[in-house]
C-alpha positions as a Markdown table, in Angstrom:
| # | Residue | x | y | z |
|---|---|---|---|---|
| 1 | Met | -0.2 | 10.2 | -6.2 |
| 2 | Ile | -2.5 | 10.2 | -3.3 |
| 3 | Gln | -6.2 | 11.0 | -3.9 |
| 4 | Leu | -8.1 | 12.6 | -1.0 |
| 5 | Lys | -11.7 | 13.7 | -0.9 |
| 6 | Ile | -11.8 | 16.8 | 1.3 |
| 7 | Asn | -15.0 | 18.6 | 1.8 |
| 8 | Gly | -16.6 | 16.9 | -1.1 |
| 9 | Thr | -13.8 | 17.8 | -3.6 |
| 10 | Thr | -11.3 | 15.2 | -4.8 |
| 11 | His | -7.6 | 16.3 | -4.7 |
| 12 | Glu | -4.7 | 14.5 | -6.5 |
| 13 | Leu | -1.7 | 15.1 | -4.3 |
| 14 | Asp | 1.9 | 14.3 | -5.2 |
| 15 | Val | 3.0 | 13.7 | -1.6 |
| 16 | Asp | 4.7 | 11.1 | 0.5 |
| 17 | Pro | 2.1 | 8.6 | 1.7 |
| 18 | Asn | 3.4 | 9.0 | 5.2 |
| 19 | Met | 2.9 | 12.8 | 5.2 |
| 20 | Pro | 0.5 | 13.8 | 8.1 |
| 21 | Leu | -2.9 | 14.6 | 6.8 |
| 22 | Leu | -2.7 | 18.0 | 8.6 |
| 23 | Trp | 0.1 | 19.2 | 6.3 |
| 24 | Ala | -1.6 | 17.9 | 3.2 |
| 25 | Ile | -4.8 | 19.8 | 4.2 |
| 26 | Arg | -3.0 | 23.0 | 5.2 |
| 27 | Asp | 0.1 | 23.3 | 3.0 |
| 28 | Val | -0.9 | 21.4 | -0.1 |
| 29 | Val | -4.7 | 21.9 | -0.4 |
| 30 | Gly | -4.6 | 25.4 | 1.3 |
| 31 | Leu | -7.4 | 24.9 | 3.9 |
| 32 | Thr | -6.0 | 26.6 | 7.0 |
| 33 | Gly | -8.9 | 26.2 | 9.4 |
| 34 | Thr | -7.4 | 23.0 | 10.8 |
| 35 | Lys | -4.6 | 24.0 | 13.2 |
| 36 | Tyr | -1.3 | 22.6 | 14.2 |
| 37 | Gly | -1.0 | 22.4 | 18.0 |
| 38 | Cys | 1.3 | 19.7 | 19.3 |
| 39 | Gly | 1.9 | 17.2 | 16.5 |
| 40 | Leu | 1.4 | 14.4 | 19.0 |
| 41 | Ser | -2.4 | 14.0 | 19.0 |
| 42 | Leu | -2.6 | 15.5 | 22.5 |
| 43 | Cys | -4.3 | 18.9 | 22.0 |
| 44 | Gly | -7.0 | 18.3 | 19.4 |
| 45 | Ala | -6.4 | 21.5 | 17.4 |
| 46 | Cys | -5.9 | 19.4 | 14.3 |
| 47 | Thr | -9.2 | 17.5 | 14.6 |
| 48 | Val | -11.0 | 16.7 | 11.3 |
| 49 | His | -13.7 | 14.2 | 10.5 |
| 50 | Ile | -12.8 | 11.1 | 8.6 |
| 51 | Asp | -15.9 | 9.2 | 7.5 |
| 52 | Gly | -17.8 | 11.2 | 10.2 |
| 53 | Gln | -15.5 | 10.4 | 13.1 |
| 54 | Ala | -13.3 | 13.0 | 14.8 |
| 55 | Glu | -9.7 | 12.2 | 14.1 |
| 56 | Arg | -6.4 | 13.9 | 14.8 |
| 57 | Ser | -4.9 | 14.8 | 11.4 |
| 58 | Cys | -1.4 | 15.5 | 12.8 |
| 59 | Val | -0.8 | 11.8 | 13.3 |
| 60 | Thr | -2.9 | 10.4 | 10.5 |
| 61 | Pro | -0.9 | 9.6 | 7.4 |
| 62 | Val | -2.5 | 10.7 | 4.1 |
| 63 | Ser | -2.4 | 7.0 | 3.0 |
| 64 | Ala | -4.7 | 6.1 | 5.8 |
| 65 | Ala | -7.2 | 8.8 | 4.7 |
| 66 | Gln | -7.2 | 7.9 | 1.0 |
| 67 | Gly | -10.6 | 6.7 | -0.2 |
| 68 | Lys | -12.4 | 8.2 | 2.9 |
| 69 | Ala | -14.5 | 11.3 | 3.2 |
| 70 | Ile | -12.5 | 14.0 | 5.0 |
| 71 | Thr | -14.3 | 17.1 | 6.4 |
| 72 | Thr | -12.5 | 20.1 | 7.8 |
| 73 | Ile | -14.0 | 23.1 | 9.7 |
| 74 | Glu | -14.4 | 24.8 | 6.3 |
| 75 | Gly | -16.6 | 22.0 | 5.0 |
| 76 | Leu | -19.0 | 21.5 | 8.0 |
| 77 | Asp | -22.5 | 21.8 | 6.7 |
| 78 | Ser | -25.1 | 19.8 | 8.5 |
| 79 | Lys | -28.0 | 20.4 | 10.9 |
| 80 | Val | -25.7 | 19.4 | 13.8 |
| 81 | Ala | -22.8 | 21.6 | 12.6 |
| 82 | Arg | -25.1 | 24.6 | 12.3 |
| 83 | Ala | -26.5 | 24.0 | 15.8 |
| 84 | Val | -23.0 | 23.8 | 17.3 |
| 85 | Gln | -21.8 | 26.9 | 15.4 |
| 86 | Ser | -24.8 | 28.9 | 16.4 |
| 87 | Ala | -24.4 | 27.9 | 20.1 |
| 88 | Trp | -20.7 | 28.8 | 19.9 |
| 89 | Glu | -21.7 | 32.3 | 18.7 |
| 90 | Lys | -24.6 | 32.7 | 21.0 |
| 91 | Leu | -22.6 | 31.9 | 24.1 |
| 92 | Asp | -19.5 | 33.7 | 23.0 |
| 93 | Val | -17.3 | 30.6 | 23.5 |
| 94 | Val | -14.3 | 31.8 | 21.6 |
| 95 | Gln | -11.5 | 33.7 | 23.4 |
| 96 | Cys | -8.3 | 33.5 | 21.4 |
| 97 | Gly | -9.9 | 31.0 | 19.0 |
| 98 | Tyr | -6.9 | 28.9 | 18.2 |
| 99 | Cys | -8.4 | 25.6 | 19.4 |
| 100 | Gln | -11.9 | 26.3 | 18.4 |
| 101 | Ser | -12.0 | 24.5 | 15.0 |
| 102 | Gly | -10.8 | 21.3 | 16.8 |
| 103 | Gln | -13.3 | 21.8 | 19.6 |
| 104 | Ile | -16.2 | 22.3 | 17.2 |
| 105 | Met | -15.2 | 19.3 | 15.1 |
| 106 | Ser | -15.1 | 17.1 | 18.2 |
| 107 | Ala | -18.5 | 18.5 | 19.4 |
| 108 | Val | -20.2 | 18.0 | 16.1 |
| 109 | Ser | -18.9 | 14.4 | 15.8 |
| 110 | Met | -20.1 | 13.6 | 19.3 |
| 111 | Leu | -23.6 | 15.2 | 18.8 |
| 112 | Ala | -24.0 | 13.5 | 15.4 |
| 113 | Arg | -23.7 | 10.1 | 17.2 |
| 114 | Asn | -25.3 | 11.1 | 20.5 |
| 115 | Pro | -27.7 | 14.1 | 20.3 |
| 116 | Arg | -28.5 | 13.8 | 24.1 |
| 117 | Pro | -25.1 | 13.6 | 25.8 |
| 118 | Thr | -24.6 | 13.4 | 29.5 |
| 119 | Asp | -21.9 | 15.3 | 31.2 |
| 120 | Asp | -19.8 | 12.1 | 31.1 |
| 121 | Asp | -20.4 | 11.8 | 27.4 |
| 122 | Ile | -19.2 | 15.4 | 26.8 |
| 123 | Asn | -16.2 | 14.8 | 29.1 |
| 124 | Thr | -15.2 | 11.7 | 27.1 |
| 125 | Ala | -15.7 | 13.2 | 23.7 |
| 126 | Met | -13.9 | 16.5 | 24.5 |
| 127 | Ser | -11.2 | 15.1 | 26.7 |
| 128 | Gly | -8.5 | 15.3 | 24.0 |
| 129 | Asn | -9.2 | 18.9 | 23.2 |
| 130 | Ile | -7.2 | 21.5 | 25.1 |
| 131 | Cys | -8.2 | 25.1 | 25.4 |
| 132 | Arg | -5.3 | 27.2 | 26.7 |
| 133 | Cys | -7.7 | 30.0 | 27.4 |
| 134 | Ala | -9.8 | 27.6 | 29.6 |
| 135 | Thr | -13.1 | 28.3 | 28.0 |
| 136 | Tyr | -14.3 | 24.8 | 29.0 |
| 137 | Val | -17.4 | 26.0 | 30.9 |
| 138 | Arg | -18.6 | 27.9 | 27.8 |
| 139 | Ile | -17.7 | 25.0 | 25.5 |
| 140 | Arg | -19.8 | 22.6 | 27.7 |
| 141 | Ala | -22.6 | 25.1 | 27.8 |
| 142 | Ala | -22.6 | 25.5 | 24.0 |
| 143 | Ile | -22.6 | 21.7 | 23.5 |
| 144 | Lys | -25.7 | 21.5 | 25.8 |
| 145 | Asp | -27.3 | 24.4 | 24.0 |
| 146 | Ala | -26.7 | 22.8 | 20.6 |
| 147 | Ala | -28.2 | 19.5 | 21.9 |
| 148 | Arg | -31.3 | 21.3 | 23.1 |
| 149 | Ala | -31.6 | 23.0 | 19.7 |
| 150 | Leu | -31.4 | 19.6 | 18.0 |
| 151 | Ala | -34.0 | 18.0 | 20.3 |
């Protein structure tokens, strides 16, 4: 049995310790906000927070997440998260929406560590998140808007 604490709730899962965290979250626990994109940690759609850090759940085995605090898009509830989500809505960032949970998770993680990011900071933090609709300009604007709201 693997014990995972996801969004503050402890789950006992009878799964292979090598199962990717993504599939435990989606298929076993039933939280579908975290998306499958590439399975290779290249697109960022599967981003969750593990102990507050943005991590790719498609390549993280459940055994590596055991005993850590896992947060999915459904569990985001902080001042930083609310600022990011508000900016996303205000600036109408979403187009198709598929990548957005991963984009938001990466943005929240970065702003929690660095509330006044430079363009280079944003580029670095968001570089592993692909948006096939190319809403990068709106994503960057929303991150800057959220940072201003937090200041």
